[in-house]
C-alpha positions in Angstrom: 16.2 60.8 49.0 17.6 64.3 49.6 20.5 65.8 50.6 18.8 66.6 54.4 17.9 63.0 54.5 21.5 62.4 53.7 22.5 64.2 56.4 20.1 63.0 59.3 21.5 59.4 58.1 25.1 60.4 58.5 24.9 62.8 61.1 27.5 62.6 63.4 25.7 61.0 66.5 25.0 58.2 64.6 29.0 57.9 63.9 29.7 58.2 68.1 26.8 55.4 68.3 29.0 53.0 66.2 32.3 53.7 68.0 30.6 53.4 71.1 29.2 49.9 70.8 32.6 48.7 68.8 34.5 50.3 71.4 32.7 48.8 74.5 32.7 45.4 73.1 36.6 45.7 72.4 37.2 47.0 76.1 35.1 44.3 77.6 37.5 42.2 75.5 40.5 43.8 76.3 39.5 43.6 80.3 38.7 40.1 80.4 42.1 38.9 78.6 43.8 41.1 81.3 41.7 39.4 84.4 42.6 35.8 82.4 44.9 33.6 83.5 46.0 30.4 81.8 47.7 27.4 83.4 50.5 25.5 81.0 52.0 22.4 81.5 55.7 21.9 82.5 58.1 19.6 83.3 57.7 18.5 87.4 59.2 20.5 89.5 59.4 23.7 87.4 56.2 24.8 88.0 53.9 25.8 91.2 50.7 24.4 90.5 49.0 20.7 89.8 45.9 19.8 88.6 42.8 18.6 90.5 40.2 18.1 87.8 37.7 19.9 90.3 34.8 19.8 87.6 35.4 15.7 87.5 35.2 15.9 83.6 38.7 14.2 82.9 40.0 17.4 80.9 42.6 19.9 81.6 40.6 23.1 81.4 43.4 25.4 81.2 41.8 28.4 81.8 39.9 27.4 84.8 41.4 28.2 88.0 39.2 26.3 89.6 41.1 23.7 88.5 44.8 24.4 89.7 45.8 24.6 93.2 49.0 25.4 94.5 51.9 22.2 94.4 54.9 21.7 97.5 58.1 22.2 96.7 59.4 20.0 93.4 55.6 18.4 93.0 54.4 21.3 90.8 54.0 20.8 86.8 51.9 23.5 85.8 52.6 27.4 85.8 50.0 29.8 85.4 50.4 32.9 82.7 49.0 36.4 83.2 48.4 38.6 80.6 51.0 40.7 80.8 53.3 37.3 80.6 51.7 36.6 77.3 52.4 39.9 75.8 55.9 39.5 76.7 56.5 36.6 74.8 55.2 38.1 72.0 58.7 38.9 69.8 58.6 42.5 68.1 60.6 42.1 65.2 60.4 43.2 61.6 58.3 40.7 60.2 55.6 41.8 63.5 55.6 45.6 61.1 56.1 44.0 57.5 52.8 42.0 58.1 50.6 44.2 60.1 52.1 46.7 57.0 50.2 44.2 54.5 47.4 43.9 56.3 46.8 48.2 55.6 47.7 46.9 51.9 45.3 44.1 51.5 42.8 46.8 52.9 44.0 49.2 50.2 43.8 46.3 47.3 40.0 45.9 48.7 38.9 49.5 47.8 40.9 49.6 44.4 39.1 46.6 43.5 36.1 48.3 43.9 36.5 51.3 42.4 37.8 49.0 39.3 34.3 47.3 39.5 32.1 50.6 39.9 34.2 51.8 36.9 33.3 48.4 35.1 29.7 48.6 35.9 29.1 52.2 34.9 31.3 51.6 31.9 34.0 54.1 32.8 31.7 56.9 33.5 33.1 57.5 36.2 36.2 58.8 37.0 38.8 57.8 39.3 38.4 60.5 41.4 34.6 59.8 41.2 34.9 56.4 41.9 36.8 56.4 45.1 34.2 59.5 46.1 31.8 56.8 45.7 33.0 54.0 47.6 34.2 56.0 50.3 30.6 57.2 50.9 29.4 53.8 50.1 31.7 52.0 53.1 31.0 54.9 54.9 26.9 54.2 54.7 27.5 50.3 54.9 29.3 51.5 58.5 26.4 53.3 59.7 24.0 51.0 58.9 22.9 48.0 60.6 24.7 44.7 58.4 21.3 43.7 56.6 20.4 46.8 55.7 24.0 47.9 54.6 24.2 50.6 52.4 22.0 50.0 49.2 19.8 52.9 49.5 22.8 55.6 50.2 24.4 54.3 47.2 21.8 54.5 44.8 21.4 58.4 46.0 25.2 58.6 45.7 25.2 57.3 41.9 22.6 59.3 41.5 24.5 62.6 42.3 27.3 61.2 40.1 24.9 61.4 37.0 23.9 57.7 36.5 20.5 57.7 36.0 17.9 56.4 39.1 17.3 53.2 37.1 21.1 52.0 36.5 22.0 53.8 39.8 19.6 50.5 41.1 20.3 48.0 38.5 23.9 48.6 39.4 23.5 47.9 43.2 21.5 45.0 42.8 24.4 43.5 40.2 26.8 44.6 43.1 24.8 42.5 46.0 24.4 39.9 43.2 28.2 39.4 42.3 28.9 39.8 46.1 26.7 36.8 47.1 27.8 35.3 43.8 31.2 34.5 45.4 30.2 33.4 48.5 28.4 31.1 47.2 31.4 29.9 44.7 33.3 29.9 47.9 32.1 28.0 50.4 31.8 25.0 48.4 35.6 25.4 47.1 36.8 25.9 50.6 34.6 23.1 52.1 36.8 20.9 49.7 40.3 22.2 50.6 40.0 22.1 54.3 36.6 19.8 55.0 33.5 20.9 57.2 35.2 20.2 60.6 37.5 22.6 60.1 35.5 24.9 58.3 33.3 25.6 61.7 34.0 27.1 65.3 33.3 24.5 68.2 30.6 27.3 69.2 27.1 26.9 71.0 23.9 26.8 68.5 21.1 29.1 68.2 17.2 28.8 67.8 15.6 30.0 65.0 11.5 30.2 64.4 11.9 27.6 67.5 14.0 25.4 65.8 17.6 24.7 67.3 20.1 24.6 65.2 24.1 24.4 65.6 26.4 26.4 64.6 26.5 24.3 61.2 22.6 24.7 60.9 22.7 28.1 61.2 25.4 28.8 58.7 23.5 26.6 55.9 19.8 28.1 56.7 21.7 31.6 56.1 23.9 30.1 53.0 20.1 29.0 51.6 18.6 32.5 52.1 22.1 33.9 50.3 21.3 31.4 47.4 17.7 32.6 47.6 18.9 36.4 47.2 21.0 35.6 44.4 18.8 33.7 42.6 15.8 37.0 43.0 18.1 39.6 41.9 19.6 37.3 38.9 16.2 36.9 37.5 14.8 40.2 38.7 17.5 42.5 36.9 18.3 40.2 33.9 15.6 38.1 33.1 12.2 39.4 34.3 12.7 43.5 35.0 9.2 44.0 34.2 8.3 41.7 37.6 10.8 43.6 39.7 8.9 46.9 38.2 5.4 45.6 39.0 6.9 44.4 42.7 8.3 48.1 43.2 4.8 49.4 41.7 2.9 47.5 44.0 5.2 48.8 47.0 4.2 52.3 46.2 0.9 51.6 45.5 0.5 51.3 49.5 -1.8 54.6 50.5 1.4 56.3 52.5 3.7 55.2 49.5 1.2 56.5 46.9 2.9 60.1 46.2 6.3 58.3 45.4 4.1 55.9 42.7 5.1 57.9 39.7 8.8 57.5 40.3 8.5 54.1 41.3 7.0 53.2 37.7 9.8 55.3 36.1 12.7 53.6 37.9 11.1 50.3 36.8 10.9 51.8 33.2 14.8 52.6 33.6 15.4 49.1 34.8 13.7 47.5 32.3 16.2 49.8 30.0 19.1 48.9 31.3 18.2 45.3 31.7 17.9 45.3 28.3 21.1 46.9 27.9 23.0 44.6 30.6 21.4 41.5 28.2 24.1 42.6 25.0 27.2 42.6 27.4 29.9 40.6 26.3 31.0 37.8 28.6 34.1 39.7 29.2 32.1 42.4 30.7 31.0 40.0 33.6 33.9 38.0 34.2 35.8 41.2 34.6 33.4 42.8 37.2 33.3 39.4 39.1 37.2 39.0 39.3 37.2 42.2 40.6 34.5 41.4 42.9 36.6 38.3 43.8 40.1 40.8 44.5 37.9 42.7 46.8 36.3 40.0 49.1 40.0 38.1 49.1 41.6 41.6 50.3 38.8 42.3 52.9 39.7 38.5 54.4 43.5 38.9 53.9 43.5 41.4 56.2 42.9 38.7 59.1 45.2 36.8 57.7 48.3 39.2 57.9 47.1 40.4 61.2 47.3 36.8 62.4 50.5 36.1 60.7 52.1 39.0 62.7 51.5 37.5 65.8 51.5 33.7 65.0 53.3 31.2 63.5 50.9 29.7 61.0 51.6 27.4 57.7 49.2 27.2 55.0 46.8 24.9 56.1 46.0 27.4 59.1 45.8 30.5 56.7 43.3 28.7 54.4 41.4 28.0 57.8 41.3 31.5 58.9 40.2 32.6 55.4 37.8 30.2 55.7 36.3 30.7 58.5 35.9 34.5 57.7 33.1 33.2 55.2 31.4 32.3 58.7 32.1 36.0 59.8 30.7 37.4 57.3 27.3 35.7 57.7 27.0 36.9 61.2 28.2 40.5 61.0 25.2 40.8 57.7 22.7 39.8 60.2 23.9 42.2 63.1 20.9 44.8 63.9 24.1 47.1 65.3 25.9 49.9 62.6 28.4 48.0 60.4 28.1 45.2 62.7 30.0 47.0 65.4 30.2 44.7 68.1 29.0 41.5 66.9 32.3 41.7 64.9 34.3 41.5 67.6 32.4 38.8 69.2 32.3 36.7 66.3 36.0 36.8 65.5 36.7 35.9 68.6 34.5 33.1 68.5 35.8 32.0 65.1 39.2 32.3 65.5 40.1 32.1 69.5 41.6 28.6 68.2 44.6 30.4 66.6 45.4 33.0 68.7 47.9 32.9 71.8 46.6 33.1 75.2 45.1 36.7 76.4 45.6 38.3 72.4 42.0 37.8 71.1 41.1 41.3 72.5 43.8 43.2 70.9 44.1 41.4 67.8 39.8 42.0 67.3 40.7 45.7 68.3 43.8 45.7 65.3 41.1 44.1 62.7 38.7 46.8 63.5 41.4 49.8 63.5 42.3 49.0 60.5 39.1 47.5 58.4 36.1 49.3 59.9 37.2 52.8 62.2 39.0 54.7 58.6 35.8 54.7 57.3 33.7 56.1 59.8 36.5 59.0 59.8 37.2 59.4 56.1 33.0 59.7 55.3 33.0 61.8 58.2 35.4 64.8 56.5 34.0 63.7 52.9 30.5 64.5 53.8 29.7 67.7 54.1 32.1 68.6 51.2 31.0 66.1 48.6 26.5 67.2 49.5 27.8 70.9 49.0 29.6 69.9 45.7 26.8 67.6 44.6 24.3 70.3 44.9 26.5 73.0 43.3 26.9 70.9 40.4 23.4 69.6 40.0 22.0 73.1 40.8 
């Protein structure tokens, strides 16, 4: 991967596409909220509507207009709430500002933890400044590529340009993926024990995979199984059987149209084997510190949403734990997203998984706020950093 290819992958049009997808979905959600109404039960005589059970399901559908009709004077026991009225009920106070400030702090925790991890994995061969550049460019790459692809290939290029050998860069990227998956594999059963499966999964529709109909729980566990398999592949390939990984690389680059890069694949395979031997000799403290940094980064990422929710709604500890846990499910949806950085899909997942906690009319607003804090900054920072970074690395490596 050369500078020209990096510039092509990061061209400004891709940033615009990511922004347009996300803003279009966010705009649609906001428009839907603007036109939505909700009916709230009040004391008889204090409302203007009565419930009629128009769809005959025996359940009050508070957001269904057809369920409610104008009542005679003194008989109404429901009132209609509009979007503007819902916004008017928000109490904008110091606590709101404090929680939103903490949401930004959590993003800082996430990035600092990533920087700590990359310094641990490179044995401090990267300075803090270099670590910042690597993480920002890595996040920029992830923001512009589909979730299932991520910024892995670009991350290897970035590390190589920071004077980390290609084999070690490849191993580091694989280890970060392995640590991320390990965090996920541990946290899922932990949160299921803490809050229970009935609170873990939102009540949303199912999906069909390979002709098999699965509800949200089935989809989730299918994804969990894939992550478990991927973790096993990375663990074996990087730490126990690097020769096997080398043979896979050689096999891939033996394909006719990839054959011109075969010698490079052999060299990379040899470097992975050398790096694997080096990693096997690392003390347990090396892996514990790397995993703790991973846990802090993911926790910081998730607590952004917890802070945003706390800014606008009253929650207890169990609510906060459920909000945290459901983001594990949101992450599954986002990593299989075909859109850059999960743009558009992320906003939809936010609504599906967390709508039960969000006051009427605020779903779109909070989804936009979440992405403004946790996603869009990387697009702008990366766009600003890319030309200078490519130029400085080219000059430095010449």
